[in-house]
C-alpha positions as CSV (number, residue, x, y, z in Angstrom):
1,M,-14.9,-15.1,10.2
2,I,-16.6,-12.7,7.9
3,L,-18.3,-10.9,10.8
4,T,-15.0,-10.6,12.6
5,W,-13.2,-9.2,9.6
6,S,-16.0,-6.7,9.0
7,L,-15.7,-5.4,12.5
8,L,-11.9,-5.2,12.0
9,L,-12.2,-3.2,8.9
10,M,-14.7,-0.8,10.5
11,A,-12.3,-0.2,13.4
12,A,-9.4,0.3,11.0
13,A,-11.4,2.9,9.0
14,M,-11.6,5.0,12.1
15,A,-7.9,4.8,12.9
16,V,-5.6,7.7,12.4
17,L,-2.8,7.1,14.9
18,G,-0.7,4.3,13.6
19,V,0.9,3.3,16.9
20,F,-2.3,2.6,18.6
21,L,-3.8,0.7,15.6
22,W,-0.8,-1.5,15.4
23,S,-0.9,-2.3,19.1
24,W,-4.5,-3.3,18.7
25,L,-3.7,-5.5,15.7
26,Q,-0.8,-7.3,17.4
27,Q,-3.2,-9.1,19.8
28,R,-4.9,-10.7,16.8
29,M,-2.1,-11.1,14.3
30,S,-1.7,-14.8,14.9
31,H,-5.0,-15.5,13.2
32,K,-6.3,-12.2,11.6
33,P,-4.0,-10.7,9.0
34,L,-4.5,-6.9,9.1
35,A,-6.7,-3.9,8.8
36,A,-7.6,-2.0,5.7
37,D,-6.4,1.5,6.5
38,E,-2.9,2.7,5.8
39,G,-3.1,5.1,8.8
40,A,-0.7,2.9,10.6
41,L,2.6,3.8,9.0
42,Q,6.2,3.1,9.7
43,I,7.8,6.2,10.9
44,G,11.5,6.9,11.2
45,Q,13.1,3.9,9.3
46,S,16.8,3.9,8.8
47,R,18.0,6.1,6.0
48,N,19.4,4.5,2.8
49,V,22.8,6.0,1.9
50,S,22.5,8.3,-1.1
51,E,24.1,11.3,-2.6
52,Y,20.7,13.1,-2.6
53,E,19.7,15.1,0.4
54,S,16.2,14.6,1.6
55,P,13.8,17.5,1.7
56,G,13.2,19.0,5.2
57,E,9.9,18.7,7.0
58,Q,8.5,22.1,5.9
59,E,9.7,21.6,2.3
60,A,8.0,18.1,2.1
61,L,4.8,19.5,3.6
62,D,4.7,22.4,1.2
63,M,5.3,20.2,-1.8
64,V,2.4,17.9,-0.9
65,K,0.1,20.9,0.0
66,H,0.8,22.5,-3.4
67,A,0.4,19.2,-5.2
68,A,-3.0,18.7,-3.6
69,A,-4.1,22.1,-4.9
70,V,-3.0,21.4,-8.5
71,R,-5.8,22.1,-11.0
72,E,-3.8,22.6,-14.3
73,P,-2.2,19.8,-16.2
74,G,0.9,21.9,-16.9
75,E,1.7,22.0,-13.2
76,V,1.5,18.3,-12.6
77,A,5.1,17.4,-13.6
78,R,6.4,19.9,-11.0
79,Y,5.1,17.8,-8.1
80,F,4.4,14.3,-9.3
81,R,6.2,11.4,-10.8
82,M,3.2,10.2,-12.9
83,G,4.1,6.6,-13.9
84,A,1.5,5.5,-16.5
85,A,-0.9,8.3,-15.8
86,T,-1.3,11.5,-17.9
87,P,-1.3,15.0,-16.5
88,D,-5.1,15.2,-17.2
89,E,-5.7,12.0,-15.3
90,V,-3.7,13.3,-12.3
91,V,-5.7,16.5,-12.2
92,G,-8.9,14.6,-12.5
93,F,-8.0,12.4,-9.6
94,I,-7.0,15.3,-7.4
95,K,-10.3,17.1,-8.2
96,E,-12.2,13.9,-7.4
97,M,-10.5,13.4,-4.1
98,E,-12.9,15.7,-2.2
99,V,-15.8,13.6,-3.4
100,V,-14.1,10.2,-2.6
101,D,-12.1,11.1,0.5
102,G,-13.7,14.3,1.8
103,K,-12.0,17.6,2.6
104,I,-8.4,17.6,3.6
105,T,-8.0,18.2,7.3
106,G,-4.2,18.1,7.7
107,F,-0.8,17.0,6.6
108,Q,1.6,15.0,8.8
109,W,5.3,14.6,8.0
110,L,6.5,11.0,8.4
111,S,10.2,11.5,7.5
112,S,12.1,8.5,6.1
113,M,10.1,5.5,4.9
114,D,12.8,3.8,2.7
115,A,11.9,0.6,0.9
116,N,13.0,-1.4,-2.2
117,G,16.5,0.1,-1.8
118,M,14.9,3.5,-2.6
119,L,15.0,6.8,-0.7
120,I,11.4,7.5,0.3
121,D,10.0,10.3,2.5
122,G,6.4,10.2,3.6
123,V,3.6,12.7,4.2
124,L,0.2,11.6,5.5
125,V,-2.7,13.5,4.0
126,S,-5.7,13.3,6.3
127,T,-9.3,13.9,5.2
128,L,-12.8,13.7,6.7
129,M,-15.7,12.0,4.9
130,D,-19.1,11.9,6.5
131,G,-17.6,12.3,9.9
132,S,-15.1,9.4,9.4
133,P,-11.3,10.1,9.1
134,R,-9.5,8.9,6.0
135,N,-6.0,9.4,4.7
136,R,-3.7,9.0,1.7
137,L,0.0,8.5,1.7
138,A,2.2,10.8,-0.3
139,L,5.5,9.1,-0.9
140,L,8.3,11.3,-2.2
141,T,11.4,10.0,-4.0
142,P,14.3,11.6,-5.9
143,D,14.8,11.2,-9.6
144,E,18.1,10.7,-11.3
145,K,18.8,14.4,-10.9
146,G,18.0,14.4,-7.2
147,E,14.7,16.2,-7.6
148,W,12.1,15.0,-5.1
149,K,8.6,14.3,-6.4
150,I,5.4,12.5,-5.2
151,D,4.8,9.0,-6.7
152,F,1.3,9.4,-8.1
153,E,0.4,5.8,-8.5
154,A,1.3,5.1,-4.8
155,F,-0.7,8.2,-3.8
156,A,-3.7,7.0,-5.9
157,R,-3.3,3.4,-4.8
158,T,-3.5,2.5,-8.5
159,V,-4.7,-1.1,-9.3
160,R,-4.9,-2.6,-12.8
161,P,-7.6,-3.4,-13.7
162,S,-10.1,-1.8,-11.3
163,W,-11.2,-3.6,-8.1
164,K,-14.6,-4.1,-9.6
165,E,-13.1,-5.8,-12.7
166,L,-10.6,-7.8,-10.6
167,M,-13.4,-9.3,-8.4
168,E,-15.6,-10.4,-11.3
169,E,-15.7,-14.1,-12.0
170,R,-14.2,-13.7,-15.4
171,G,-11.5,-11.4,-13.9
172,G,-8.8,-12.3,-11.4
173,T,-5.5,-11.2,-12.9
174,G,-3.9,-7.9,-12.2
175,L,-1.7,-5.6,-10.2
176,V,-2.8,-4.6,-6.7
177,R,-1.5,-2.3,-3.9
178,V,-2.5,-3.9,-0.6
179,I,-1.7,-4.2,3.1
180,V,-0.6,-7.8,3.9
181,A,0.0,-10.2,6.8
182,K,0.1,-13.9,7.3
183,D,-3.2,-15.8,7.4
184,S,-4.2,-19.4,8.0
185,Y,-7.1,-20.0,5.5
186,Y,-6.5,-22.8,3.1
187,N,-9.2,-24.1,0.7
188,G,-9.9,-25.0,-3.0
189,P,-6.7,-25.1,-5.1
190,F,-4.8,-23.8,-2.1
191,K,-6.0,-26.4,0.4
192,D,-2.6,-28.1,0.8
193,E,-0.8,-26.3,3.7
194,S,2.4,-28.2,2.9
195,E,2.5,-26.6,-0.5
196,W,1.2,-23.0,0.0
197,V,1.7,-20.1,2.4
198,S,-1.4,-18.0,3.1
199,Y,-1.6,-14.2,3.4
200,G,-4.5,-11.8,4.1
201,M,-4.7,-8.8,1.7
202,V,-6.8,-5.7,2.1
203,S,-7.1,-2.3,0.5
204,P,-8.7,1.0,1.8
205,D,-10.4,1.1,-1.6
206,S,-12.2,-2.3,-1.4
207,E,-14.4,-3.8,1.3
208,V,-13.5,-7.4,0.2
209,I,-11.0,-9.3,2.3
210,L,-8.6,-11.0,-0.1
211,L,-6.5,-14.1,0.3
212,G,-3.1,-14.5,-1.4
213,Y,-1.0,-17.6,-1.7
214,C,2.6,-18.2,-2.5
215,R,4.1,-21.6,-3.3
216,K,6.5,-22.6,-0.5
217,G,10.1,-22.1,-1.3
218,S,9.4,-19.8,-4.3
219,P,11.0,-16.3,-4.8
220,Q,7.6,-14.9,-4.1
221,A,7.3,-16.7,-0.7
222,R,10.7,-15.5,0.3
223,A,9.8,-11.9,-0.7
224,M,6.5,-12.0,1.2
225,E,8.3,-13.4,4.3
226,R,10.7,-10.5,4.1
227,I,7.9,-8.0,3.9
228,V,6.1,-9.3,7.0
229,S,9.3,-10.2,8.9
230,E,9.6,-8.7,12.4
231,E,13.4,-8.6,12.0
232,K,13.5,-5.7,9.6
233,G,12.3,-2.9,11.9
234,D,9.9,-1.6,14.5
235,T,6.8,-3.5,13.4
236,R,4.8,-2.0,16.2
237,R,4.7,1.1,14.1
238,R,4.0,-0.4,10.7
239,L,1.4,-2.1,8.5
240,N,3.0,-4.0,5.7
241,R,2.3,-2.5,2.3
242,A,3.0,-4.4,-0.9
243,T,2.5,-4.1,-4.6
244,L,1.7,-7.5,-6.1
245,E,0.8,-9.2,-9.3
246,V,-1.9,-11.8,-8.7
247,R,-4.2,-14.2,-10.6
248,R,-7.1,-16.3,-9.6
249,P,-6.7,-20.0,-10.7
250,E,-9.6,-22.2,-11.8
251,G,-11.7,-23.5,-8.9
252,A,-10.6,-20.7,-6.5
253,E,-13.0,-18.5,-4.5
254,V,-13.5,-15.1,-5.9
255,R,-11.3,-13.6,-3.2
256,Q,-8.5,-16.2,-3.5
257,F,-5.4,-15.4,-5.6
258,E,-2.0,-16.8,-6.3
259,I,0.7,-14.2,-5.8
260,I,2.8,-14.6,-9.0
261,R,5.0,-11.6,-8.5
262,V,6.0,-9.5,-5.6
263,L,6.8,-6.2,-7.3
264,A,7.5,-4.0,-4.3
265,E,7.6,-4.1,-0.5
266,D,5.7,-0.8,-0.5
267,W,3.4,1.0,-3.0
268,I,6.3,2.5,-5.1
269,L,7.7,0.4,-7.9
270,S,11.5,0.5,-8.4
271,G,13.5,-0.6,-11.4
272,Q,13.6,-4.2,-10.2
273,P,10.8,-6.4,-8.8
274,F,11.3,-7.1,-5.1
275,D,11.1,-10.9,-5.5
276,R,14.3,-10.7,-7.5
277,V,16.1,-8.5,-5.0
278,V,15.6,-11.1,-2.2
279,E,16.5,-14.2,-4.3
């Protein structure tokens, strides 16, 4: 199983075109949850009704290009919705991107990617690191005044604490941004299949294949089912992103977590957790 997942992750790391990646995954989805690259993105979702007009393709591309070139903290608020980050932290992350992801090779407009009842437009930022393609997802949303900005924490794929701390034996509680799909591994405190629902969880920023579990019938189980449901859209063109609060119970493997909150059905947090919206 570990070898199979390792090969899957290596293949996903090379993927840039989402449609082909998703088609490849569909053949294995019944027993392998997903791949760890967000290159397979949903494109052209239905638009949520709003009073705010979306930016056009060129406007969105220009915004992300300028944001990727920001080097002064005073310019950050013009392009980013920062969340808990400071302007200095945003600038530091952008400067470090070339070291972590490689040089930027292109920008691709993805149009509407609405989730959580929010208006979201997407731009894929492609990079090349040691000959391997990588990417980041710039998700643009309007504020209360209708001004569109990039959600920094979604772009940075922020986790709290870091992946290293989360995977320590004494760690195991935090907020993660991952790609999810159903899995069938049950063991330890989650061995009872009549009580738990199993999900695979991966991140482009971690080589570890995680396992998340929801108690059957819980708000979290209903929210996760909604996220991976084939009824909500064209799943051939999507990998299912989610922002989750997780914890590792006593006796669990290092990579096993209980999903205690489903905060968002994508990597942008809204004003209300997603597991409350679907109750």
